[in-house]
Steps between C-alpha positions, in 0.01 A plus 500: 500500500355579837571869430283510185259226600591270211458128566809273457376326183439832323833639617688191379320513164587869456864430592531214250339716230743781581788254463376400155468865397856571615617195304326630188659841555847345517424275204397799289831679556720190477331291231336770286724805547827308536620674816757300698322299769711609797442866413123446488485313831735744675299802387176330604643419842575867559167616356294253703686591819391857442143384425499297823605804701232708327220251572599417859629852582805327647295321767484132592159343437362220722374304679327253270220250535575150640418331168764706322757456777453124476667501156839587642469416869297179535597140438358247258327179618458643855125467464527131402735353762573525867849618597650150536359372171592826327869453583491141375314598183750780426798267551348233271419764236859624491629142487286445190638820348858377554421160342334662198794738462757217506304290249457801271872581509597140424257480208623832361862384525421174317319685220789742456748212481282319245483813284874560520487815714763590758414415861665546837740230606345241730666630823387858428153377405468310828630801693248728327210271588623461859538874559163593352325212678659609827372853442147375433518274805615794713203708386269207572643456850454869581141506373397168657638609838289817498157547344538334162528653154430875465244607243767710330710187438199326344453799268870487412485128418189540285643794305840333459337178375295691243807681370713186494236343276482814283877527454564131438185364336356777283585671174498838677767378744724377218460834324602685817824300522564546128459878521722518806768286335513676162251767404593517131492122460158494667370757251642309204345175624153654481435576867266794560740688727266790574217272605729288719663800668157650564394172663812504717432856617135430581602188689756693703242766581259234626771336714595838646137554599484159671825573683362837613183335635693239698756749632237755603295229668805378692585850621131578566578844366566680173816704542668736258834324561365152415716321246790742532813344342313175433609530139862435601399194702305370200795547265740332743257211560464431127874510432583285804236256374677460166328758280740644244537877489522470121162321482379166372614293799326450834220313675216583734626249755848653488355846564314362802825357637666837448212675676536257791871585523431874503219463755726289723772763468257777594357304790843397627634856499183615674537237773864604546375858545743615231471876435310585185803662331692172524199307371495718188874449454472120530205475261674728251810280500285185468336648190839601354655156553189325367524697173877437480452125546229501231728683255792265578280197437374640169859559381591145598 
């Protein structure tokens, strides 16, 4: 942005618009032309890598304005509280999140039992709540002991909340699950598959644009290698979080848990100063075993 003199708001708007255009492009080939989705996205990844090299001439672009850097590098609520109160506020906020999570899980379990659905046994249910609550508490402790909640985490929470509502409380979300579970049955039940798939593609394009903004802001540079092999991390995160490779099963919250696992794995290997070749090997095996476990569970 500083290279072309474009202000942050304009640059962000252009990026979001570009994400929507890319989503429409994918939707055209997948929903209208019937091309397999992974072929479309793979070909676009290669094409856009070439376009990136053409535009940037293979050079890294930066540095950016402070307002743009604040998206990925600054912390929320810092302007409201002093350091001592900020730590207390962050700890209380995460405690509220844990309480809400536990209440939500208990209510969901009761509803499933009332409707005759299968649920986890009580010991496994308690273990699940304890493990996830411990993970949330650990994140809260880390953030409260430093500078509070990063802006990027706030963006993540807002986006995740919106998509949880979309996937669980809207007709569009139910159609997405129906198409993923059984495409032919979805068509026969009257679902407009083309329209829904187009909406999915546009949504993914918009989310990719938001991710690009946050990642570029955090790096304070636009590099040609940004996002390299992120697609494998995303696939592994979704599968680890319970998303079925065959479609129709999965949750936003589960994908977030899977992303946290992959990020922790990356960070841990980095702190151990593990050579990059071994990191690739470990992540590759994690992805393989995640898919194998998913297939084994589906057979069961």
